[in-house]
Residue, then its C-alpha position, 0 to 999 in steps of 0.5 A: m158817675t152812674i152805678t150799673l148793676y148787671s142782673l138776671c132775667g128771662t124773656d121778659a127783661a122787666r122781671p129780673f128774678s135772681p135772688h142774689c141780684w135782688k139782695v143787691v137791688m135792695a142794698l143799693h136802695h137801702k144806701g139811697l144810691v142811684f143806679e141803672e139795672r141791666p138785666l141779662a139772659f143767662t147766656a149774655i152774662p159772659t158778653v159784658e164787661n169783657g167777660a169779667s164774670k160768668t154769673v151775676p150780680v156784677l156791679r160797675d161803679g166808676q172804675e170799680l167792678v165787683s161781683d158776688s152779692f156779699r162782696i158787693a154789699q161789703y164794697l157799698e158799705e166801705a165806699y159809701p160809709d155816710a149812707p145807712s149801714l147795711f150791717g150795723g157794724p162788724g157783728g152784723e156783717a158776721a151774722a149776715r154770713l150765717v144768714e147767707g149760709y142758711a139761705q144758700h144751703v137750706v132755703h135756696g134748695a127748697i125753692t129750687r125744688i119748687a121753681l125749677i120748671d117755672i124758671h125754665d119756662m121763663l127763658d128763651p130757647i138758647d137759655q133753656a138749653y143752657f139752664r137744663k144742661s147746667r141744672e141737671e148736671r148739678l142736681g143729678k136729675s132731669l128737670e121733670e124728675i125734680a118737678a114731680g116732687r113739687d107738691a112735696a117741696i111746697a109742703a116742706l117749705p114752711a119747715a125750711l123757714q122755721p129759723l126765720r120764723h123763730m127770729l121774727s117772733f122777737q123782732p120785725f126784721v132780721g136786722g132788729e127794728k129796721p132791715l139790714f143786709g141779712d133781711y135782703i139775703l132772705f128776701g131775695a130768696l123769697q122774691w125769687l120764688r114769688i117772681t118765678t112761680g107767682s106765689l110764696h106758697l105760704p099762708e098769708d098769716d104766716p110770720v114769714s109772709r108778714w115779714f115779706v110784705r114789710c120788705l116789699d113795702l121798703h124803699k117805696g115798694v120797688a120790689r113790689a113793682v116786679a111780679 
């Protein structure tokens, strides 16, 4: 039975950009599962699966419907135990929660201040209106006010990634010698930055940049194909 992943795109459906959806794309490939990705615009999300979720990713696997990227990873681990593990055991799952918190509370904030206007410009007019209203309410500033600090946000990005850089001084992936879901959490964030702005805004010789390239090469380069 076909697995369907609902993800997020702008005007160009060939450029899905959500960090949370990229976590799941990489997790599905990690498990070796065949799936169909259906990118949706922001305002189209509530129209699928009888309005089951206002956000993506949403995964349909037969009778199972799962939302939230971490819950989807847990579901895949339980439903497909014979495929390569996403967590490497309960300890890895617990550690991935820490990585998720770091990504969402530190890395995503840094990227938002860089990419906000770029994301807005990728959207159709109806989605631009939704995006502007929702983000300005959430952040307490206009998109233009946030964009005025873009250069400072780019300059601050390396410091926000120092915990990842520290880990990579000991091992090639967050998961150790091979990637696990913790890698995909942070990869999703930087893939979001890369697709929306066209750059990582990091030096090529930065350990984070080198790790990101290793992730782009995973699973036959599926993530590299989207730019």
